[in-house]
ROGU-342181 format. One line per field, with one value per residue (C-alpha): residue number from 1; chain; x, y, z; residue in three letters. Coordinates in Angstrom, 1 decimal, m for minus. Example, Ala and Ser with C-alpha at 12.3 -4.5 7.8 and 13.67 -1.06 7.14 Angstrom:
% residues 2
i <- [1 2]
ch <- [A A]
c1 <- [12.3 13.7]
c2 <- [m4.5 m1.1]
c3 <- [7.8 7.1]
aa <- [ALA SER]
***
This chain:
% residues 226
i <- [1 2 3 4 5 6 7 8 9 10 11 12 13 14 15 16 17 18 19 20 21 22 23 24 25 26 27 28 29 30 31 32 33 34 35 36 37 38 39 40 41 42 43 44 45 46 47 48 49 50 51 52 53 54 55 56 57 58 59 60 61 62 63 64 65 66 67 68 69 70 71 72 73 74 75 76 77 78 79 80 81 82 83 84 85 86 87 88 89 90 91 92 93 94 95 96 97 98 99 100 101 102 103 104 105 106 107 108 109 110 111 112 113 114 115 116 117 118 119 120 121 122 123 124 125 126 127 128 129 130 131 132 133 134 135 136 137 138 139 140 141 142 143 144 145 146 147 148 149 150 151 152 153 154 155 156 157 158 159 160 161 162 163 164 165 166 167 168 169 170 171 172 173 174 175 176 177 178 179 180 181 182 183 184 185 186 187 188 189 190 191 192 193 194 195 196 197 198 199 200 201 202 203 204 205 206 207 208 209 210 211 212 213 214 215 216 217 218 219 220 221 222 223 224 225 226]
ch <- [A A A A A A A A A A A A A A A A A A A A A A A A A A A A A A A A A A A A A A A A A A A A A A A A A A A A A A A A A A A A A A A A A A A A A A A A A A A A A A A A A A A A A A A A A A A A A A A A A A A A A A A A A A A A A A A A A A A A A A A A A A A A A A A A A A A A A A A A A A A A A A A A A A A A A A A A A A A A A A A A A A A A A A A A A A A A A A A A A A A A A A A A A A A A A A A A A A A A A A A A A A A A A A A A A A A A A A A A A A A A A A A A A A]
c1 <- [0.0 1.4 1.1 m0.4 1.9 0.7 1.2 0.7 1.6 m1.5 m4.6 m7.8 m11.5 m13.9 m17.7 m20.0 m23.2 m26.6 m25.5 m27.1 m25.7 m24.7 m22.6 m21.0 m20.0 m18.8 m16.6 m15.2 m14.3 m12.8 m10.6 m9.8 m6.3 m5.5 m6.9 m3.6 m4.5 m8.3 m11.4 m14.9 m17.9 m21.5 m23.3 m27.0 m27.7 m30.4 m27.9 m25.0 m21.9 m19.1 m15.7 m14.0 m11.5 m13.6 m17.2 m18.0 m21.4 m22.9 m24.4 m27.0 m27.9 m31.6 m31.1 m30.4 m32.7 m33.4 m34.3 m32.1 m29.1 m25.7 m23.3 m24.8 m24.4 m23.0 m20.8 m17.7 m15.4 m14.3 m16.9 m15.8 m18.1 m18.1 m20.1 m20.6 m21.3 m17.9 m18.9 m17.2 m20.6 m21.0 m17.4 m17.4 m20.8 m19.7 m16.3 m18.1 m20.4 m17.3 m16.4 m12.9 m12.5 m14.3 m13.5 m15.0 m16.8 m14.9 m11.6 m9.7 m9.0 m5.4 m6.0 m9.1 m7.0 m4.2 m6.7 m8.4 m5.1 m4.2 m7.6 m7.3 m3.9 m5.7 m5.2 m7.8 m8.1 m10.2 m10.0 m12.8 m11.3 m14.1 m12.2 m11.1 m7.8 m7.9 m4.6 m5.8 m4.9 m6.6 m5.3 m3.4 m3.5 m7.2 m6.7 m3.5 m1.6 1.8 2.2 4.0 1.3 m1.3 0.7 1.1 m2.7 m3.5 m1.2 m2.9 m6.3 m4.9 m4.1 m0.3 1.5 4.1 7.0 5.5 4.9 8.5 9.7 7.5 8.3 12.0 11.5 12.7 10.1 10.5 9.8 6.7 5.5 6.2 4.2 1.3 1.2 1.2 m1.5 m3.7 m3.4 m4.4 m7.4 m8.4 m8.3 m6.7 m6.7 m5.8 m9.4 m10.5 m7.8 m8.9 m12.5 m11.3 m9.2 m12.0 m14.5 m12.0 m11.0 m7.7 m7.7 m5.0 m5.5 m3.1 m3.0 m4.4 m1.1 m1.3 2.4 3.0 5.3 2.8 0.0 m1.0 m3.7 m6.7 m10.1 m12.6 m15.3 m14.4 m17.2 m17.9]
c2 <- [0.0 3.4 5.8 9.3 12.2 12.7 16.1 14.4 11.0 10.7 8.7 10.7 9.8 11.3 11.3 11.3 13.3 12.2 10.1 6.8 3.5 2.8 6.0 5.5 1.9 3.0 5.7 3.2 0.8 3.6 4.6 1.1 1.1 4.2 2.7 3.6 7.3 7.6 5.8 6.6 6.6 7.4 10.2 11.2 14.8 13.7 11.5 12.2 13.2 10.6 11.6 12.6 15.0 16.1 15.8 15.6 17.0 17.4 20.9 19.7 16.4 15.6 13.2 15.8 15.2 18.9 19.3 22.4 22.9 24.3 23.8 22.3 24.3 23.5 20.6 20.0 18.8 20.8 20.7 19.9 20.3 17.2 17.5 17.1 20.7 22.3 25.6 28.8 29.8 26.5 26.5 30.2 29.8 27.0 28.6 31.9 29.9 28.7 25.3 24.3 23.0 21.9 18.6 17.2 13.9 13.4 13.0 9.7 8.2 9.1 12.7 12.9 11.5 14.0 16.9 15.5 15.1 18.7 20.0 17.9 19.6 23.0 24.0 25.4 23.2 23.6 20.9 21.3 19.0 17.5 14.8 17.0 18.8 22.3 23.6 27.2 29.6 32.7 36.0 37.8 41.1 41.5 41.9 43.9 41.1 39.9 36.3 35.6 37.3 35.1 32.0 32.9 33.5 30.2 28.4 30.2 29.1 25.5 25.8 26.2 27.8 30.6 28.2 25.7 28.5 29.5 25.9 25.3 28.6 28.7 32.1 33.3 33.6 37.4 37.5 35.4 37.8 40.7 39.1 38.4 42.0 43.3 40.9 41.7 45.4 45.0 42.8 44.8 42.1 42.1 38.5 35.0 33.8 36.8 36.0 32.4 33.4 35.9 33.3 30.8 33.4 34.4 30.9 30.4 26.8 24.2 21.2 18.4 14.7 12.0 11.6 15.1 15.8 19.4 20.2 19.0 21.3 24.5 27.2 26.6 28.1 26.4 27.2 24.3 21.9 18.3]
c3 <- [0.0 m1.0 1.9 1.4 2.1 5.6 7.4 10.7 12.2 14.2 13.3 12.8 13.2 10.7 11.2 8.2 9.0 7.9 4.9 4.0 5.2 1.6 1.4 4.8 3.9 0.5 2.0 4.5 1.8 m0.3 2.6 3.9 2.3 4.5 7.7 9.5 9.0 9.1 10.5 9.2 11.6 10.9 12.7 12.8 13.7 16.2 18.1 20.4 18.4 18.4 19.5 16.3 14.7 11.7 10.6 6.9 5.7 2.3 2.0 m0.4 1.2 1.2 4.1 6.7 9.6 10.1 6.4 6.3 4.0 4.6 7.5 10.7 13.8 17.3 16.5 18.6 15.8 12.8 10.0 6.4 3.5 1.2 m1.9 m5.7 m6.3 m6.5 m8.0 m6.7 m5.2 m3.4 m2.0 m1.0 0.7 3.0 3.7 4.7 7.0 8.9 7.4 8.1 4.5 1.3 m0.4 m3.5 m3.7 m7.0 m5.2 m5.2 m1.9 m1.5 m2.3 0.0 2.9 2.3 2.5 5.6 7.5 6.7 7.9 11.1 11.6 11.7 8.1 5.8 2.7 m0.4 m3.0 m5.6 m8.2 m10.4 m12.3 m15.2 m15.6 m17.2 m18.5 m18.6 m15.8 m14.6 m15.8 m13.0 m15.0 m14.6 m10.9 m11.3 m9.5 m10.5 m11.5 m8.3 m6.2 m8.0 m7.3 m3.6 m3.3 m5.0 m2.5 0.4 m0.9 m1.0 2.7 2.5 5.4 4.7 5.1 2.7 0.2 0.5 0.0 m3.1 m4.8 m3.8 m2.2 1.2 3.9 3.9 0.2 0.6 3.3 1.0 m1.8 0.6 1.8 m1.8 m2.9 0.2 m0.5 m4.1 m3.4 m0.3 2.3 5.7 6.9 5.6 5.8 3.7 1.2 1.0 0.2 m2.4 m4.1 m4.2 m5.6 m8.3 m9.4 m7.7 m6.5 m6.6 m8.9 m9.7 m10.4 m8.2 m6.3 m5.0 m5.3 m4.3 m7.2 m9.7 m8.6 m10.4 m10.1 m12.3 m12.6 m10.3 m12.8 m15.0 m14.3 m15.3]
aa <- [MET GLU LYS PRO PRO ALA PRO THR ALA ARG HIS ILE LYS VAL ALA VAL LEU ASP GLU SER GLU LEU VAL VAL HIS GLY LEU ARG SER MET LEU GLU PRO HIS ALA ALA TYR VAL THR VAL VAL PRO HIS ARG SER GLY GLU ALA ALA PRO LEU CYS ASP LEU THR LEU TYR ASP PRO ALA SER PRO THR ARG ALA SER GLY SER ARG GLY MET PRO GLN ARG PHE SER SER ARG MET VAL ALA TYR GLY TRP ASP CYS SER PRO GLU ALA VAL SER THR GLU MET SER ARG GLY ALA ALA GLY PHE VAL SER LYS TRP LEU PRO SER ARG ARG LEU VAL TRP ASN LEU LEU HIS ILE ALA ASP GLY ARG THR ARG VAL ASP ALA TRP THR GLY ARG ASP ASP THR SER SER PRO SER ALA GLU GLN TRP HIS LEU THR GLN ARG GLU THR GLU VAL LEU ALA LEU ILE ALA ALA GLY ARG ALA ASN ARG GLU ILE ALA ASP GLU THR ASN LEU SER ILE ASN SER VAL LYS SER TYR ILE ARG GLY ALA TYR ALA LYS ILE GLU VAL THR SER ARG SER GLN ALA VAL LEU TRP ALA ILE GLN HIS GLY LEU LEU MET SER GLY ASP THR ASP VAL GLU VAL HIS GLN THR ARG PRO VAL PRO VAL SER ALA ARG VAL]
***
């Protein structure tokens, strides 16, 4: 079994909220090769919440006990949106509601585990890959951003820490901070969470192959739909 590039050595427990038994068992089977890293447990919103690190929920699930949509409230674990609708509107809506991350139901198992481990480590992760690569890239000029500022914003949207951005771009940590300050000033945001939302809304997400190797990722428009 090939191990996912884990950001943490600890095992995490992931609850799946209000999904059918078929979906829960399917997800368990899908992630079984990575059992050393993640355990999947079901969770009904009307029942006591299991002890877990993350809770996956589908914003558009018709099986939600409350009948409402969007992110459930008052859960002790970090909430992660997990859905088929990966449009910029769907992603930005859940992130603005306070989701710790957004992961696509199109993701292969190794890539899904990689994202969940990062989110459990306290990172913000958005992976709205829909199964199709798009070689086009957003135009930085339309936002008056340099190409490097665009790249840095895309990496921020993908949940990278400043040190990781420096390593991936071969820049010094001070240069990374300088690009971040310049980009923030141009897009008129003052925090990392605001920058993430801006990047999502303007199509800057990280996409790559199923092995999720960092050096093979690139910013692509999230608007490319399947």
